[in-house]
C-alpha positions in Angstrom: 0.1 -0.4 -0.2 1.7 3.1 -1.1 1.9 5.9 1.6 3.3 8.8 -0.2 0.5 11.2 1.4 -0.2 10.7 4.8 -2.9 11.9 7.2 -2.9 12.1 10.7 -5.7 13.7 12.8 -4.8 15.1 16.6 -7.3 17.4 18.3 -9.4 17.7 14.9 -6.7 19.0 12.5 -6.2 17.1 10.0 -2.3 16.9 8.5 -1.5 16.2 4.9 2.2 15.2 4.9 3.5 14.7 1.2 5.8 12.2 1.9 8.6 11.4 -0.7 11.2 13.3 1.0 13.5 11.1 -1.4 12.4 13.2 -4.3 12.0 16.7 -2.2 8.2 15.3 -2.5 7.8 15.7 -6.4 4.0 15.4 -7.2 4.0 11.9 -9.2 1.2 9.9 -10.6 1.0 8.2 -7.5 1.1 10.7 -4.9 -1.6 12.5 -7.1 -3.8 9.2 -6.5 -2.9 9.1 -2.8 -3.5 12.8 -2.2 -7.2 12.6 -4.3 -8.0 9.7 -1.7 -7.0 11.7 1.1 -9.1 14.8 0.7 -12.2 12.2 0.5 -11.3 10.9 3.8 -11.0 14.7 5.1 -13.7 15.9 3.7 -16.2 13.1 5.2 -14.5 13.3 8.6 -17.0 15.7 10.5 -14.3 15.5 13.4 -12.1 17.4 11.4 -12.1 21.3 11.9 -9.4 22.5 10.6 -6.1 21.2 7.9 -2.9 21.5 7.4 -0.9 20.8 4.6 2.7 20.4 4.7 5.8 18.2 3.0 8.1 15.9 4.5 11.5 16.5 5.6 13.1 19.8 5.9 14.3 20.7 2.8 11.0 20.8 0.6 6.9 21.5 1.1 6.8 20.3 -2.8 9.9 20.6 -5.0 7.4 19.9 -7.7 6.0 18.0 -10.2 7.9 14.8 -11.2 9.9 15.6 -13.9 11.3 12.3 -14.8 7.7 10.9 -15.2 6.5 13.9 -17.4 9.6 14.1 -19.8 8.0 10.5 -21.0 4.6 12.0 -21.4 2.8 12.1 -24.7 0.4 15.3 -25.5 -2.6 13.0 -24.8 -1.0 11.7 -21.5 0.3 15.5 -20.4 -3.4 16.2 -20.9 -4.5 13.6 -18.6 -2.1 13.7 -15.9 -2.7 17.8 -15.8 -6.7 17.5 -15.8 -6.4 14.5 -13.0 -4.0 17.3 -11.2 -6.1 19.8 -11.6 -9.7 17.8 -9.9 -7.3 16.8 -7.2 -5.7 20.7 -6.2 -10.0 22.0 -6.9 -11.3 19.4 -4.6 -8.3 20.3 -1.8 -9.3 24.0 -2.7 -13.0 23.0 -2.4 -12.5 21.4 0.9 -15.1 22.4 4.0 -12.6 23.1 6.5 -10.1 25.8 5.8 -6.8 24.8 4.9 -3.3 25.9 6.2 0.0 25.3 4.1 3.0 24.9 6.5 5.5 25.5 3.6 8.7 24.0 4.7 10.9 24.4 2.1 10.9 24.6 -1.8 7.3 25.2 -3.1 8.1 25.5 -7.2 6.0 24.7 -9.8 3.5 22.2 -8.6 4.2 22.8 -5.3 3.4 26.3 -5.5 0.5 25.4 -7.5 -0.2 22.7 -4.6 -0.3 25.5 -1.8 -2.2 28.2 -3.7 -4.9 25.7 -3.6 -5.0 26.2 0.3 -7.0 29.1 2.0 -3.7 30.2 3.8 0.3 29.8 3.8 2.7 30.5 6.3 6.6 30.0 5.8 10.1 30.3 7.2 13.1 32.4 6.0 14.2 29.4 3.9 10.7 29.1 2.2 11.4 29.1 -1.6 8.5 29.3 -4.2 8.3 30.5 -8.0 7.4 28.7 -11.1 10.2 27.0 -13.0 8.2 25.8 -15.8 8.8 28.1 -19.1 12.3 27.4 -18.5 11.6 23.5 -19.2 9.6 24.5 -22.4 6.1 24.1 -20.5 3.7 26.3 -18.8 2.5 26.2 -14.9 0.1 23.1 -15.6 -2.0 22.5 -13.1 -3.4 26.0 -13.0 -0.7 28.2 -11.4 -1.6 30.6 -14.1 -4.8 31.2 -12.8 -4.5 30.8 -9.2 -1.8 33.3 -8.8 -2.8 36.1 -10.9 -5.8 35.8 -9.0 -3.9 36.3 -5.5 -1.5 38.6 -6.3 -2.7 40.9 -9.6 -1.8 39.5 -13.2 1.1 42.0 -13.9 2.8 40.6 -10.9 2.2 37.3 -11.3 3.1 37.8 -15.7 6.5 38.4 -14.2 7.2 35.7 -11.9 6.1 33.1 -14.4 8.1 34.4 -17.6 11.2 35.6 -15.7 10.7 31.6 -14.1 12.8 33.0 -11.0 12.8 31.6 -7.2 11.0 33.7 -5.1 13.0 34.3 -1.8 10.7 34.4 1.6 10.6 37.5 2.5 9.3 38.8 -1.1 6.8 36.1 -1.1 5.3 37.8 2.1 5.5 40.8 0.6 4.0 39.9 -2.8 1.0 38.3 -0.3 1.8 34.7 -1.7 2.3 34.1 1.9 0.4 34.9 4.9 3.0 35.0 7.5 6.7 34.1 8.0 7.8 32.3 11.3 10.6 31.1 12.8 11.3 27.3 10.9 11.5 25.4 14.2 8.0 27.4 15.0 6.2 26.7 11.3 4.0 23.6 12.6 3.3 25.2 16.0 2.6 28.7 14.5 0.3 26.7 11.9 -1.6 24.9 14.7 -2.0 27.7 16.8 -3.8 29.6 13.4 -5.7 26.5 13.2 -6.9 26.6 16.7 -7.6 30.1 16.4 -9.9 29.5 13.8 -11.4 26.6 15.4 -12.8 28.5 17.8 -15.4 29.9 16.1 -18.4 28.3 14.8 -17.7 25.6 12.0 -20.7 26.4 10.1 -19.9 29.7 9.7 -16.4 29.1 8.7 -17.4 26.9 6.1 -20.0 28.6 4.9 -17.6 32.3 5.2 -15.3 30.2 2.8 -17.5 28.8 0.3 -18.6 32.4 0.0 -15.1 34.2 -0.5 -14.0 31.5 -3.4 -17.6 31.4 -5.5 -17.9 35.0 -4.8 -14.8 36.2 -6.2 -15.7 34.9 -9.3 -19.1 36.5 -9.7 -20.3 40.4 -10.1 -20.4 42.3 -7.1 -24.5 42.5 -7.0 -24.6 38.5 -7.7 -21.5 38.2 -5.0 -23.6 40.7 -2.4 -26.7 38.1 -2.7 -25.1 35.3 -2.5 -23.5 36.4 1.1 -27.3 37.3 1.9 -28.3 34.0 0.9 -25.8 32.5 3.2 -26.2 34.5 6.2 -30.0 33.9 6.2 -29.2 30.9 6.3 -26.9 31.0 8.9 -29.7 31.9 11.1 -31.5 28.8 10.9 -28.6 26.9 12.9 -28.3 26.0 16.5 -24.9 27.7 16.3 -26.2 30.9 15.5 -28.3 30.6 18.5 -25.8 29.7 20.9 -23.3 32.2 19.6 -25.0 35.0 20.0 -27.0 33.7 23.3 -22.9 32.9 24.6 -22.1 36.8 23.8 -25.5 38.3 25.4 -24.5 35.8 28.1 -20.9 36.9 28.6 -19.9 33.4 28.4 -17.8 31.1 26.0 -20.0 29.7 23.2 -19.9 25.8 22.5 -20.7 24.8 19.0 -21.7 21.4 17.7 -22.1 22.0 14.1 -25.5 22.2 13.9 
């Protein structure tokens, strides 16, 4: 049984680890298949309230796609590989739980695209991000040309993709690719702290906020506002809304049940 992607659940946090350190966690077809299965498990597990994605070892989050495997692909095989990868990354992006990438080293090409599919990204001083693809005669194929412009703007994204240069941690923070920079030894701990801060709040409200932000970003503003209004109204039917507002009025800590 393959173990290129590990899932561990502790205190309602799901830890997804790309576990191929001998290849700097490169994304082979097997890794993508294993990740797909793990994401299904996470989506269906109501005990998981937040997800942290990271890479095995200290050098790389994910150094990229598996170039040795891609080198032998025909155009048809490449299309199928990219399609499967994009379906998998979209599954990560669409998880109901908030997701945090603990970017513990190189996040290049497919690794950068994996991180872009999470909600929040934390790195350390040795984190390195970028898109090397045009130097290999291809382009980012796991939605990097689409998610990066939406995150940092088309002009900056074009510069990074056209030049294929690696971006150090501080610049990645300034561009908005990373949300936070922390000490390397504290990376996972800080990701956990952020996950716990999110988990203090009403689960259904956090999940609905994630959905509305993601879907609304691609809608005209009036339609996006309508989406938000409908989501808010639906939350008024939940037990967690009653508990949250009741706890506020009574000056006590809310106990949410995801109901």
